[in-house]
matplotlib code that plots the C-alpha trace (Angstrom):
import matplotlib.pyplot as plt

x = [47.6, 51.4, 52.8, 51.9, 47.6, 48.2, 49.4, 46.6, 44.2, 45.7, 45.8, 42.6, 41.6, 43.3, 42.0, 38.1, 39.1, 40.6, 37.7, 37.1, 36.6, 33.5, 34.3, 36.5, 34.6, 31.3, 33.8, 34.5, 31.4, 30.6, 33.8, 33.3, 29.5, 30.5, 33.0, 30.4, 28.6, 31.2, 31.7, 28.2, 27.7, 31.2, 29.5, 26.6, 28.4, 30.7, 27.5, 25.3, 28.5, 29.3, 25.7, 24.7, 28.4, 28.3, 24.9, 27.5, 29.7, 27.0, 26.7, 29.9, 29.9, 27.6, 28.3, 31.8, 30.3, 27.9, 31.2, 33.0, 30.4, 29.8, 33.6, 33.9, 30.2, 32.6, 35.0, 33.4, 31.6, 35.0, 36.7, 33.5, 33.7, 37.8, 37.3, 34.4, 36.6, 39.2, 36.4, 32.8, 30.4, 29.1, 32.1, 33.7, 30.3, 30.7, 34.8, 33.8, 31.2, 33.1, 35.5, 33.7, 32.2, 36.1, 36.8, 33.2, 33.9, 37.1, 36.2, 33.3, 35.3, 38.3, 35.3, 34.2, 37.7, 38.3, 34.6, 35.1, 38.9, 37.4, 34.7, 37.1, 38.8, 36.9, 35.4, 38.7, 39.7, 43.4, 44.3, 46.0, 45.5]
y = [-48.4, -47.7, -44.0, -42.8, -43.8, -41.1, -39.1, -39.4, -38.9, -36.1, -34.7, -34.9, -33.8, -30.8, -29.8, -30.3, -27.8, -25.4, -22.9, -23.2, -20.5, -20.5, -19.9, -17.3, -15.6, -15.2, -13.8, -10.6, -9.7, -9.7, -7.5, -5.5, -5.3, -3.7, -1.9, 0.3, 0.5, 2.0, 4.4, 5.4, 6.2, 7.8, 10.3, 10.8, 11.7, 14.3, 15.9, 16.1, 17.9, 20.2, 21.4, 22.8, 24.4, 26.0, 27.6, 30.0, 30.2, 31.7, 34.4, 34.9, 36.2, 37.9, 40.3, 40.7, 42.5, 44.0, 45.1, 46.1, 48.4, 50.5, 50.5, 51.8, 54.2, 55.1, 56.3, 58.7, 60.4, 61.1, 62.1, 64.7, 66.1, 66.6, 67.8, 70.2, 73.3, 73.5, 73.3, 73.6, 71.2, 71.4, 71.2, 68.1, 66.3, 66.2, 66.2, 62.9, 61.5, 62.1, 60.3, 57.3, 57.4, 58.1, 54.1, 52.7, 53.4, 52.0, 49.4, 48.5, 48.5, 47.2, 44.1, 45.0, 44.4, 40.9, 39.2, 40.0, 38.2, 35.2, 34.9, 35.0, 32.9, 30.9, 30.4, 30.2, 26.1, 27.3, 30.3, 29.7, 32.2]
z = [-2.4, -3.7, -3.8, -8.0, -6.4, -3.3, -5.8, -8.7, -5.4, -3.8, -7.2, -7.7, -4.3, -4.9, -8.7, -7.0, -4.1, -6.8, -8.2, -11.5, -14.1, -13.8, -10.3, -11.3, -14.0, -11.5, -9.0, -11.7, -11.9, -8.6, -8.0, -11.1, -9.3, -6.1, -8.0, -9.7, -6.6, -4.9, -7.6, -8.2, -4.6, -4.4, -8.0, -6.1, -3.0, -4.8, -7.3, -3.7, -1.8, -5.2, -5.6, -1.3, -2.3, -5.3, -3.6, -0.9, -4.0, -6.0, -2.7, -1.6, -5.7, -5.6, -2.7, -4.1, -6.9, -4.9, -2.6, -5.7, -7.9, -4.2, -4.0, -8.1, -6.9, -4.0, -5.8, -8.6, -5.7, -4.0, -7.2, -7.8, -4.6, -4.5, -8.3, -7.4, -5.5, -8.5, -11.5, -9.3, -9.1, -12.6, -14.4, -11.7, -12.5, -16.6, -16.2, -14.1, -15.8, -19.8, -18.2, -17.1, -20.2, -22.3, -20.5, -20.6, -25.4, -24.7, -23.4, -26.0, -29.2, -27.2, -27.1, -30.1, -31.7, -29.6, -31.1, -34.5, -34.1, -32.4, -35.1, -37.8, -36.1, -35.3, -38.9, -41.0, -39.8, -40.4, -39.0, -35.6, -32.7]

ax = plt.figure().add_subplot(projection="3d")
ax.plot(x, y, z, "-o")
ax.set_aspect("equal")
plt.show()
């Protein structure tokens, strides 16, 4: 055998050992499937973690709201006690109640105005905030 024949034989051997396009596509499909399974497992783990934590977050949020409510009630009671020597018990109660109703009315008025503005902006497609 001469050198050219040996060279061709070596090249043929290399080509036989090289993966074909079909092999590459099969490998790609296998890799894609493995990646998709890993992503699915990762997202399931994240969802499980979030599901477990949401209960704790909700409980702590409710506790914070309850404590804030009790703090506001203590403030109202303290206001009544502080004003009682100056105005008398009934007038102090009326003053604190009136102040709270005034604040509640103002908050309701502001909420209504903002709600109307929001509805108007949503209904008008060309308007900008």
